[in-house]
C-alpha positions, 0 to 999 in steps of 0.5 A: 577353803583350800590352799597351802602355806609354805613358810619358805615362800610366804609373804613375810620376808626377813628385812635383810632381803628387802630393798628400799622402794625405787622412785617409780609407780607403786604396785599397791597402796594400803590404807591402814596399818592395823593387823590386816594392813600390816600382814597384807603389806608384808605378804606383798613385799615378800612377792617383790611388790612395791608397797606404801602403807598410809596410816593415821598413827593407829588412832583408828586401829582396833588392833592396838587395843585388841587382846589378840586372843587365839581361841579356836572354839567359841560361844556357848555352843562351843563351835569350831568354825570350818576355817580353824583347822586351816587358819590356826596352824598358818597363824602359828607358823606365821607369827613364829616366823615373824618373831625370828624376822623382827627379833621380838616375842609375839606369840604366847601359848597359854592354855584356856580354862573354859568355865561353864556358864550354864548347863547348856554349855556343859552339855555342848562340851559333852557332845563335842567330846565325842566328835573327833574333829574337836579332839585337838582342842579339848583337854582335861575336864575341870571339876569343882576341886580344880576351880571351886568358883565354877559350880558347873566345872569346865574344861581345859582348851588347848591350842590357845594363847595370844598375839602381842599385837602392839609388838607386831605392829611396831616391828612391821612399822619399823620395817616399813619405815626402813624401806621408805614404805610407810607414811603417817597421815589421815586418808582423805577420800576426796584426794583419791583419783582413779586414772586409766589402769592406776590410782593417784593419791596426793603425790603417789601413784599406784596400780591399786589401792587396798583399804584395810580400815577396820570399822572406819570403812563405814565412811568409805564412799567407794565401798558403801555396800560393804556388809560391816557390823562393827561392835565396840568393846571395852578392855581393862588392864589390871595389875595385881601381885596376887598369885592368880592362875597363869592361864586364860580364864574364859566364862563369857568374859575373859582374863588374860595374864601377860606376865609381871602382874599384868592382866587384861580383862574383857570385853564388853560388847556394844553395837550402838555407841561405837565412839562412846567412852566406857561408862562406870556401869560398863567398867563395873560389869567387867569387874563383877566377873572378878568377884565371880572368879575369886573369893576373896577378891585379890587386891588389884589396881586398874592401869588402863581402860581402853576402847576398841571397835571390832570390824565384824561383818554381818555374816561373821566372815572376812571381807576381801576382794576388789571393787566390781566397777573399779578393780584398782580398788580393793578391801581387806577387812571384816576379821572381827575378834578372830583377826589374829587367827584369820588374817595370815591365811587370808593375807596370802589369798589376797596377795595371790589375787593381787599379784597372780590374778588367782581368784579368791576361794569360793565365799571369800569375796566381800560380795559373796559372789 
């Protein structure tokens, strides 16, 4: 990957600089106002594009349920992907800029306590400690005295936290509505018409249409070869008055403190039952993690049980670009559970493709061309 992010000329403009759309043909029609669709719309608006976002009221948006974790090192092998050093600082600057523009807190920095699940993970950490590329993300080791319920110990992971995705989506939707650039409706593929050099949908005409549908793209007749591999996850919202650690706990499952006694606990992983409701066994499996972390178990109550479907790709890389035969159609998808970290940088690359005709960096096109 390459390219730089300039906050002064980024695609995330203050509302005061935007003007309502004129009653003419649109530049870009976006389907879906999850995190991907929201940040792509903002990036295009910042370039003076005339944009309209169609959304079904977030009924199919995984972003509403997602914890919004920013976690640069993942898995039991403690891997930092090659995109982290580029995308993480862009995401941090993007969300801080949006906080100022939307006048609401969005990005919450919190250290993460990574508690080893097994000896293999502990050995992976020892190896990473000797790698300078990992130094910015590794903090102090945790021993049995620091966290007695982890027999193998762990370490403090830095540059972690979470994005309040609901606050961001609400703020951007309000901005789009103020501009007359938002319409709540379910998208009907049968009503999409390809015309010479543009598209038509109901009463709208646009030069292009970009699908930001998340896992619902499985039903998209225009992108039947999109290599999606979605997975459903269940997240619990808990309330507890106990003085629990105000850090993110991560030991396969994670516990995220959100203030005022609220915690989110997740997440399960299911590739098959994408539209299934969480069962008792699934919920119990999540709650068992609390018994591993805390003795005695603190008093808590379950406030909400929510499902979300991660729009993973088969190779775990984002999916963006245009249709090979119909370049008026495009896709911006496949960010999975790393969307909060990955989307801002990729939204800029997609905006450059659409507005300037600049090719995507090698390997980003959804066809991997």
